[in-house]
C-alpha positions in Angstrom: -42.2 -13.3 6.3 -45.2 -11.6 4.8 -46.2 -12.9 1.4 -48.1 -10.6 -1.0 -50.2 -11.7 -4.0 -48.0 -11.4 -7.1 -50.6 -9.1 -8.7 -50.0 -6.8 -5.8 -46.4 -7.0 -6.2 -46.6 -6.2 -9.9 -48.7 -3.2 -9.2 -46.0 -2.1 -6.5 -43.3 -2.6 -9.2 -45.2 -0.5 -11.9 -45.7 2.3 -9.1 -41.9 2.1 -8.3 -41.0 2.6 -12.1 -43.4 5.4 -12.5 -42.1 7.3 -9.4 -38.5 7.3 -10.5 -39.4 9.0 -13.8 -38.9 12.4 -12.1 -35.5 11.4 -10.9 -34.1 10.5 -14.4 -35.5 13.7 -16.0 -32.2 15.2 -15.4 -30.4 12.5 -17.1 -32.4 11.7 -20.2 -34.3 13.6 -22.8 -37.9 13.0 -23.6 -37.5 10.5 -26.3 -34.8 8.5 -24.3 -37.3 8.4 -21.3 -40.0 7.2 -23.7 -37.7 4.5 -25.1 -36.8 3.4 -21.6 -40.3 3.0 -20.5 -41.4 1.2 -23.5 -38.5 -1.5 -23.1 -37.2 -0.7 -26.5 -33.8 0.8 -25.4 -33.3 -1.7 -22.7 -33.2 -4.6 -25.3 -31.0 -2.6 -27.7 -28.5 -1.7 -25.1 -28.1 -5.2 -23.6 -25.4 -7.8 -24.9 -28.2 -10.6 -25.2 -28.5 -9.9 -29.0 -24.7 -10.1 -29.4 -24.6 -13.4 -27.7 -27.6 -14.8 -29.6 -26.0 -14.0 -32.9 -22.8 -15.7 -31.7 -24.6 -19.0 -30.9 -25.3 -19.3 -34.6 -21.5 -20.2 -35.2 -21.4 -23.2 -33.0 -19.9 -26.1 -35.1 -22.5 -28.6 -34.0 -25.3 -26.6 -35.7 -23.6 -26.4 -39.2 -24.2 -29.9 -40.0 -26.5 -31.5 -37.6 -30.1 -30.2 -37.6 -33.5 -31.1 -36.1 -34.1 -34.7 -35.9 -36.9 -34.3 -33.2 -40.4 -34.6 -34.6 -41.7 -31.1 -34.4 -45.2 -32.4 -35.6 -45.6 -34.5 -32.5 -44.4 -31.6 -30.3 -46.8 -29.1 -32.0 -49.8 -29.9 -29.8 -51.5 -26.6 -30.7 -51.5 -27.3 -34.5 -49.5 -24.2 -35.5 -48.3 -23.7 -39.2 -44.5 -24.2 -39.6 -43.8 -20.5 -39.8 -46.6 -19.2 -37.5 -45.5 -16.9 -34.8 -48.1 -16.9 -32.0 -48.8 -13.5 -30.1 -50.6 -13.3 -26.8 -52.2 -10.5 -24.9 -50.3 -9.0 -21.9 -52.6 -10.6 -19.5 -51.6 -14.0 -20.8 -47.9 -13.3 -20.3 -48.6 -12.0 -16.7 -50.6 -15.0 -15.9 -48.0 -17.6 -17.2 -45.1 -15.8 -15.6 -47.2 -15.6 -12.2 -47.6 -19.4 -12.5 -44.0 -19.8 -12.8 -43.1 -17.5 -9.9 -45.3 -19.8 -7.7 -42.7 -22.6 -8.4 -39.6 -20.7 -7.3 -38.2 -18.4 -4.8 -37.2 -15.8 -7.4 -39.8 -13.1 -7.6 -40.6 -13.3 -11.5 -42.8 -10.3 -12.6 -44.0 -9.0 -15.9 -43.6 -5.5 -17.2 -43.0 -3.6 -20.4 -39.2 -4.4 -20.2 -39.8 -8.1 -19.8 -42.4 -8.0 -22.7 -39.6 -6.5 -24.9 -37.2 -9.4 -24.2 -40.0 -11.9 -24.7 -40.6 -10.4 -28.2 -36.7 -10.8 -28.8 -36.6 -14.5 -27.8 -40.0 -15.6 -29.0 -40.2 -13.6 -32.3 -37.2 -11.7 -33.4 -34.5 -14.4 -32.8 -36.5 -17.5 -33.0 -33.9 -19.7 -34.6 -31.4 -18.8 -32.0 -33.9 -19.5 -29.3 -34.5 -23.1 -30.9 -30.8 -23.5 -30.8 -30.7 -22.6 -27.2 -33.3 -25.3 -26.5 -31.2 -27.8 -28.1 -28.1 -26.9 -26.1 -30.1 -26.9 -23.0 -30.4 -30.7 -23.2 -26.5 -30.7 -23.3 -25.8 -28.3 -20.3 -29.0 -28.2 -18.1 -28.4 -31.6 -16.4 -25.0 -30.4 -15.4 -26.3 -26.9 -14.2 -29.2 -28.4 -12.3 -27.0 -31.1 -10.5 -24.6 -28.2 -9.3 -27.2 -25.8 -8.5 -29.0 -28.5 -6.3 -25.7 -29.3 -4.6 -25.2 -25.6 -3.7 -29.0 -25.4 -2.6 -29.8 -22.6 -5.2 -32.9 -22.2 -7.1 -32.7 -24.4 -10.3 -34.2 -21.5 -12.4 -30.7 -19.9 -12.2 -29.7 -22.3 -15.0 -31.5 -19.7 -17.3 -28.9 -17.1 -16.3 -26.4 -19.0 -18.5 -28.8 -18.4 -21.5 -28.6 -14.5 -20.7 -24.9 -14.6 -20.3 -23.6 -16.6 -23.2 -26.7 -18.1 -25.1 -25.1 -21.5 -23.9 -22.3 -21.0 -26.4 -19.4 -22.7 -24.4 -16.7 -20.4 -26.1 -18.5 -17.2 -25.8 -16.6 -14.1 -25.1 -17.7 -10.4 -24.5 -16.2 -7.3 -25.7 -15.3 -6.6 -21.9 -13.2 -9.9 -21.7 -15.8 -12.2 -20.0 -15.4 -15.8 -21.1 -17.4 -19.0 -21.1 -20.9 -20.2 -20.5 -21.2 -18.1 -17.2 -19.1 -15.2 -18.5 -16.4 -14.8 -15.9 -14.0 -12.0 -16.0 -10.4 -13.0 -15.6 -9.9 -11.5 -12.1 -13.3 -12.9 -10.6 -12.5 -16.4 -12.1 -9.3 -16.5 -10.5 -11.0 -15.5 -7.2 -13.0 -18.7 -7.5 -10.3 -20.8 -8.4 -10.4 -20.8 -12.3 -6.9 -21.2 -13.7 -5.8 -19.3 -16.9 -2.5 -19.9 -18.6 -1.1 -19.5 -22.2 -2.5 -23.2 -22.9 -5.5 -23.3 -20.3 -8.5 -21.2 -19.6 -10.8 -23.0 -17.1 -13.5 -20.4 -17.6 -14.2 -22.4 -20.7 -14.5 -25.6 -18.7 -18.3 -26.2 -18.4 -18.0 -28.1 -15.0 -15.4 -26.0 -13.3 -16.9 -22.6 -14.4 -20.4 -23.8 -13.3 -19.1 -24.7 -9.9 -17.4 -21.2 -9.7 -20.8 -19.6 -10.8 -22.7 -21.3 -8.0 -20.1 -20.4 -5.4 -20.4 -16.7 -6.6 -24.1 -16.8 -6.6 -24.2 -18.1 -3.2 -21.9 -15.4 -1.9 -24.0 -12.8 -3.6 -27.2 -13.9 -1.9 -25.5 -14.1 1.5 -24.8 -10.2 0.9 -28.0 -9.0 -0.5 -30.7 -11.5 0.2 -32.7 -10.6 -2.8 -32.2 -12.6 -6.0 -32.9 -9.5 -8.5 -30.1 -7.6 -6.7 -27.9 -10.8 -6.9 -28.5 -10.9 -10.6 -27.6 -7.3 -11.1 -24.5 -7.7 -9.0 -23.6 -10.7 -11.0 -23.8 -8.7 -14.2 -22.3 -5.4 -13.1 -20.4 -6.1 -9.9 -21.4 -5.6 -6.2 -19.7 -2.2 -6.2 -22.0 -0.9 -8.9 -25.1 -2.2 -7.2 -24.1 -0.7 -3.9 -23.8 2.7 -5.6 -27.1 2.4 -7.1 -28.7 1.6 -3.8 -27.2 4.6 -2.2 -28.3 6.9 -5.1 -31.9 5.5 -4.7 -31.9 6.5 -1.0 -30.8 3.1 0.3 -33.7 1.2 -1.0 -32.7 -2.4 -1.5 -35.1 -3.2 -4.5 -33.9 -3.8 -7.9 -36.7 -1.8 -9.6 -36.1 1.1 -7.4 -32.4 1.1 -8.1 -33.1 0.4 -11.8 -32.6 4.0 -13.3 -29.2 4.1 -11.5 -27.7 0.9 -12.9 -25.6 0.8 -16.2 -27.4 0.5 -19.4 -26.7 -3.2 -19.8 -27.6 -4.1 -16.4 -31.1 -2.4 -16.7 -32.0 -5.2 -19.2 -30.3 -8.0 -17.4 -33.3 -9.0 -15.1 -35.9 -8.5 -17.6 -33.8 -10.6 -20.0 -33.6 -13.3 -17.4 -37.4 -13.3 -16.7 -38.1 -13.3 -20.3 -35.9 -16.2 -21.2 -37.2 -18.2 -18.2 -40.7 -17.6 -19.6 -40.0 -18.5 -23.2 -38.0 -21.7 -22.5 -41.0 -23.0 -20.2 -43.5 -22.0 -22.8 -41.6 -22.8 -25.9 -44.3 -25.0 -27.5 -47.0 -22.3 -27.0 -44.9 -20.0 -29.2 -44.3 -22.8 -31.7 -40.5 -23.2 -30.8 -38.9 -26.6 -30.7 -35.2 -27.5 -30.1 -32.7 -28.0 -32.8 -30.7 -31.2 -31.9 -27.2 -30.2 -30.8 -25.8 -33.4 -32.1 -24.3 -35.1 -29.0 -25.6 -34.7 -25.4 -23.5 -34.5 -22.4 -24.7 -38.0 -21.0 -23.4 -39.5 -24.4 -19.9 -38.5 -23.1 -17.5 -39.6 -20.6 -14.4 -38.1 -18.8 -10.9 -39.6 -18.9 -7.7 -38.5 -17.3 -4.7 -37.5 -19.2 -1.4 -38.1 -17.6 1.0 -36.8 -20.1 1.6 -33.9 -22.5 -0.5 -34.5 -25.6 -2.1 -32.5 -28.6 -5.6 -32.7 -29.9 -4.4 -34.0 -33.1 -2.5 -36.9 -31.6 -5.8 -37.9 -29.9 -7.8 -37.4 -33.1 -5.5 -39.4 -35.4 -4.7 -42.2 -32.9 -8.1 -42.8 -31.3 -10.2 -41.8 -34.4 -12.3 -39.2 -32.7 -13.5 -36.3 -34.9 -11.4 -33.1 -34.0 -14.6 -31.1 -33.7 -15.8 -33.5 -30.9 -12.7 -32.9 -28.9 -12.7 -29.1 -29.4 -16.4 -28.7 -28.6 -16.2 -30.7 -25.3 -13.1 -29.4 -24.2 -12.9 -25.7 -25.0 -10.6 -25.0 -21.9 -7.5 -26.1 -23.7 -7.1 -23.0 -25.9 -4.2 -24.0 -28.0 -5.5 -27.6 -28.4 -2.8 -29.0 -26.2 -3.2 -30.8 -22.8 -0.3 -29.9 -20.5 -0.7 -32.7 -18.3 1.9 -34.8 -16.5 1.8 -38.0 -14.1 1.8 -35.7 -11.1 -0.7 -33.2 -12.7 -3.3 -35.1 -14.7 -6.0 -33.2 -16.7 -9.5 -34.2 -17.6 -10.6 -34.8 -21.2 -14.3 -35.4 -22.2 -14.9 -37.4 -25.2 -17.9 -39.4 -26.7 -18.3 -42.6 -24.8 -17.0 -45.0 -27.3 -13.8 -42.9 -27.9 -13.2 -42.6 -24.1 -13.0 -46.4 -23.9 -10.7 -46.4 -26.8 -8.6 -43.7 -25.4 -8.2 -45.8 -22.1 -7.1 -48.9 -24.2 -4.5 -47.0 -26.2 -3.4 -44.5 -23.6 0.3 -45.2 -23.7 0.6 -45.4 -27.4 -1.3 -42.1 -27.8 1.3 -40.2 -25.9 3.9 -41.7 -28.1 2.2 -41.2 -31.4 3.5 -38.7 -33.7 0.7 -36.7 -35.5 0.9 -35.5 -39.0 1.7 -32.0 -37.7 4.4 -33.3 -35.4 5.9 -35.2 -38.3 6.0 -32.2 -40.4 7.8 -30.1 -37.9 10.3 -33.1 -37.3 11.1 -33.0 -41.0 11.8 -29.3 -41.0 14.3 -29.8 -38.3 16.0 -32.6 -40.1 16.2 -30.5 -43.2 18.0 -27.8 -41.3 20.6 -30.3 -40.2 21.2 -31.5 -43.6 21.6 -28.2 -45.2 24.3 -26.1 -44.1 23.1 -22.8 -45.4 19.7 -23.1 -43.7 18.5 -22.2 -40.3 15.2 -22.3 -38.3 13.1 -19.2 -37.6 10.7 -19.5 -34.6 7.6 -17.4 -35.2 7.1 -14.6 -32.6 4.0 -12.8 -31.6 2.9 -10.2 -34.3 5.1 -11.7 -37.0 3.6 -12.7 -40.5 5.1 -14.5 -43.7 5.6 -11.1 -45.0 7.5 -9.5 -42.1 9.8 -12.8 -41.9 10.5 -12.9 -45.6 11.4 -9.2 -45.5 13.6 -9.8 -42.5 15.8 -12.5 -44.4 15.5 -10.8 -47.8 13.6 -13.6 -49.3 10.1 -13.9 -50.9 7.0 -15.0 -49.2 6.5 -17.7 -51.9 9.9 -19.2 -51.0 9.1 -19.3 -47.3 5.8 -21.2 -48.2 7.5 -23.5 -50.6 10.4 -24.4 -48.2 7.9 -25.2 -45.5 5.2 -26.9 -47.4 2.6 -24.2 -46.5 -0.5 -23.8 -48.6 -1.8 -20.6 -46.8 -0.3 -17.7 -45.4 -1.5 -18.6 -41.8 1.2 -19.1 -39.3 1.2 -19.4 -35.5 3.5 -18.4 -32.7 6.1 -20.9 -31.9 6.1 -22.4 -35.3 9.4 -23.3 -36.6 10.2 -22.2 -40.3 13.0 -23.3 -42.5 14.9 -20.3 -44.0 17.6 -20.6 -46.8 20.3 -17.9 -46.9 21.0 -18.7 -50.5 17.4 -19.0 -51.5 17.9 -22.7 -52.5 14.8 -24.4 -53.8 13.3 -27.2 -51.8 14.4 -29.8 -54.3 18.1 -29.0 -53.6 17.4 -28.7 -49.9 15.8 -32.1 -49.6 18.5 -34.1 -51.3 20.1 -37.0 -49.6 23.8 -36.7 -49.2 24.4 -40.4 -49.9 21.8 -41.1 -52.7 21.3 -37.8 -54.5 17.4 -38.6 -54.4 14.8 -36.5 -52.5 14.0 -37.4 -48.9 10.7 -38.9 -49.7 12.1 -41.1 -52.5 15.1 -43.0 -50.9 16.2 -46.3 -52.6 15.2 -48.1 -49.4 11.4 -47.0 -49.8 8.9 -49.6 -50.5 5.2 -49.9 -51.3 3.0 -52.5 -49.6 -0.7 -53.3 -50.3 -3.1 -53.6 -47.4 -6.5 -55.2 -47.8 -9.0 -53.5 -45.5 -10.5 -56.0 -42.9 -13.9 -55.5 -41.1 -13.7 -53.0 -38.3 -10.7 -51.4 -39.6 -10.4 -47.7 -40.0 -7.6 -45.4 -41.6 -6.3 -44.6 -38.0 -6.1 -48.3 -37.0 -4.2 -49.2 -40.1 -1.8 -46.2 -39.7 -0.9 -47.4 -36.3 -0.3 -50.9 -37.8 2.2 -49.5 -40.1 3.6 -46.6 -38.2 2.0 -43.9 -40.4 -0.7 -41.4 -40.1 -4.4 -41.6 -41.6 -3.7 -38.4 -43.7 -0.6 -40.0 -45.2 -2.6 -43.1 -46.3 -5.3 -40.8 -47.8 -2.5 -39.0 -49.7 -0.9 -42.2 -51.0 -4.3 -43.6 -52.2 -6.1 -40.2 -53.5 -8.8 -40.5 -50.8 -10.9 -37.4 -50.2 -12.4 -38.6 -46.9 -12.0 -41.2 -44.4 -14.4 -43.7 -45.7 -13.0 -47.0 -46.6 -14.8 -50.4 -47.1 -13.9 -54.1 -46.5 -11.8 -55.7 -49.3 -10.5 -52.3 -50.5 -6.7 -52.3 -51.4 -4.6 -49.5 -50.0 -1.0 -48.6 -50.8 1.2 -48.2 -47.8 4.7 -46.5 -48.4 7.4 -47.6 -46.1 
């Protein structure tokens, strides 16, 4: 293979872009051509900005911010809000240095510069958040890329695709860190059901991405064409190659690609550059809260909901959701014959293993509420249950049965108007109030105040939590909080708690 100096390759790239201007005169007016050549339109027409904005909503960044000492990392002595700017020659030299370390032919041009400006200047906070998330996901990416003998720099592709937001979704329907469409995901073994979407599973989707990239490289033998095909599909790239006269070169087919794909490779080069020269741009990672190596995987062998795990084990719900986004309805449809993986922070993973059987049998607060609704229906002859269907609201249900929305909310202890498909609601034909509906036939007292109810006092011991106390007495942490007027889960040794039995 003949290797040419990168400076010569860059000159060829510029010449290629200049020679295609005549071919695009018929498709664009003068201002559009000017914008394309400047890189402005390429940035604005990509989905990169949309993904960068979405990464701001990740839960872990709402409460847990930088605990990394940026003063130590600031080896160049920048002021806190200083935004360094460099000459084009500096960008070109740095990218050339990166290109010497990879088989991907990284280059610098006006389009790449426009994306460098986006990542390093216009969206600095989001870039810092991606730097933080890279510590969560890059170890996983690198292990699998190495396993499939792919360039490790392809890990930056996920930053272009999703900004490392594990629950990212595009307007076109792509999902996850690597943004797989439904059909492509199924081709590579990613299952999608009403309860499960493995495109959101970081491990499984990364495996699928490696396999897909490997197959694309076997087809094209050129990493930039591979990236273009990953973004827009092989069919689109093949058509662009034909329109360019059969030339298998990304920059030659560039004007014949969709608008989004024109910015795809420049964005990849730019984010690769910015992540490697972050400190030079006064950019430092925002701590994502919990790293992947602080977690462990357990196998779930029975049907279980996230709230059962949260209440029984004591793991915060946001932790379960963040590390297991593939369970879209927060339910794990596992069985002894078909176990599913669940990722938890290490200390909770150990506790899950210790309490596994009791977790499956544990009734969460939500399950208890639904059970009480069913019991009320059995007790009151003029009532029945309505199962919420897709598209229904409290208003449409109330109208259907000629009752008011407030009645439906009162009968079902709803504080908000939010309901979900499959939820069971009690409806009273006579419009009977809950006080009447909840009466016991034998005592005449409300179901929550039977003559057999007692109140015990529990003194908090060292190491106890609301969840462990609840398990001891067969109730939930939320019930204990309600009985004792607690606003959070914080309790202390020696504290007296009322337990209703």
